[in-house]
C-alpha positions, 0 to 999 in steps of 0.5 A: 533564462531557465523557468523552474517549475515549482510544485505547488502544495495542494489543498485538502480538498483538491487531494481529497477530490483527486483521490476520489476521482481515481476510484471513479472509473471501473478500471481500478475496481476491476484490477481489485476484484480480479486480484485473487489473493486480495478478494478471496482472502477478504471473503474467506476471512468475513466466512470464517468470521460469520459467528462475530457477523451473523445477526450483527450490524457491519460498516464497510469503510470505503466500500467501493462496488460493495463487493465486501459489504455483500460477503458480509450479508452472505455471512448472515449480517443483519445490516451493513452500512456501506460507506463510499465517497465517490461515484462508484457508489452508484454502481454498489447500489445497482449491485446490491440490488441485482443481488437482492441484498438491498433489504440488508445492505445500505449504501451511503454516498459520503466519507466516513468522517461526515456521514451519520449512521443511525446506530453504532456497529459491531464489526468494521470491514475495510480494504484500506491499504495502499502501495507501501501499505500507507499510501493514499492514508485511507487507514485514518479514515478506518480509525476514525470509524473505529472511534466514532462507531464501533461498539466496545469489544467489536471486530475490525477486519483486518486487525493487524499490519506489518510492514517489511523491507530486503535488499534486492537486485534488479537485473533490469536496472544493471541491464539499462545502466550497462547498455550505454557501453554497448553502443559503440559496438553496434553503432560505432559511437562510444556513449559510455559517459551516458552512464552517470545520467542514466544512473541519475535518472534510473535510480531516482527518488521515486517509489516504484510499484513493480513485481519482485522476483524471489531470485532477486531478494538478497536476503530475509525480509526484516520486520520494522513495523506493526499496526494493532488496528484496535489501538493505533492512533492517527497521531502514530500514523504521521511517522511510522518507523523502525529499525532493520537488519538483514544479511546477504545471501550471496555475492551480488549488487544491492541497487534497491530495497522492496517494501511490502506488508501483510494484514492479518484477520483474526479468526477463530481457528487460526489467523488468515494473513493477507501478504503482499511478499515477493515469496507469495503470489503477486497481488495488485499491490506488488512491492514498493521498489526504492532504488539506491543512488548507486549500486553496493556489492555484497558477499555471503552474510554482509549485513544490511542495516538501518532505519525506515521512516514512513510519513505523509508528504508535505505536498499531498497528505495522501501520498506517502514518503519513505525515508531510509537510513542504511548501511551495507557491510562497512560503508558509512550510513547513507540516507535517501527519502522517496515519494510516490509521483503525483497522481495528476498534473494538477499538482503542478503549477 
């Protein structure tokens, strides 16, 4: 008799513990700071906003090692509250002191929802973006900080986020599916019947975080959602959705969609954009790849249309789900829901 392992819904305290524990190791902070596009864009944005930061009080939500807080102090901030919930805060204290910034940067251990700041702030800075933008749900904390601590007319860095989708062809998937047809020539055993099974395993419902090459993108990307951090609400984040339409560049097999995001920093001269597009230099976020159940052939100008909906998983509110209703060419509308695999085996019982 087979036994089916059922996924257990995690209570919020365990979800949060798993989430914050994941940021307690040096590896993830090394990856983020080593991401030159990410770290240098934040540094440049803070420098360009020095007129808005100089002499002002700043709140860094999810400060991590405190690097953004130090950037703000270097830009002339009078005071920076670096709020960090996980144990990396202990290292942030050392880094701040090591850089002789402890007179202006105060590291506060706790979540922004539970800490009590001594004053309101004029600037909020945060690197809150997760895979596919909304994975980890940290934006909720930024919005809480906005509503609770930001003075009227204050600045949020970054201030806008946009989500894009494009059909792609993944040649690695094509090669893996074709592999089973080559076994007979190599070893004398026909294993072509494995192809359907391999397709179900590879083209599954996981959100795959991977780098997509420009050559594999089959159309101009379509923007399907925009978030204004000055006005968006937590309620609106429970279902971020939008329609899209693309037209294929040429003949190919569509076997996936890729989803990526940009965030925009307001600057006095012109806005500064941090992009995770496959057409831009790679970041540690890469792209979110969503595999179709089966490849679909397209030719020049074949329309690819649909609607994307992003919402928190029922099993863990910090996990994002992406539902796509799509039609390629003359095919009927197809639907598929994707999710990022669990952080931990503790999510199983």
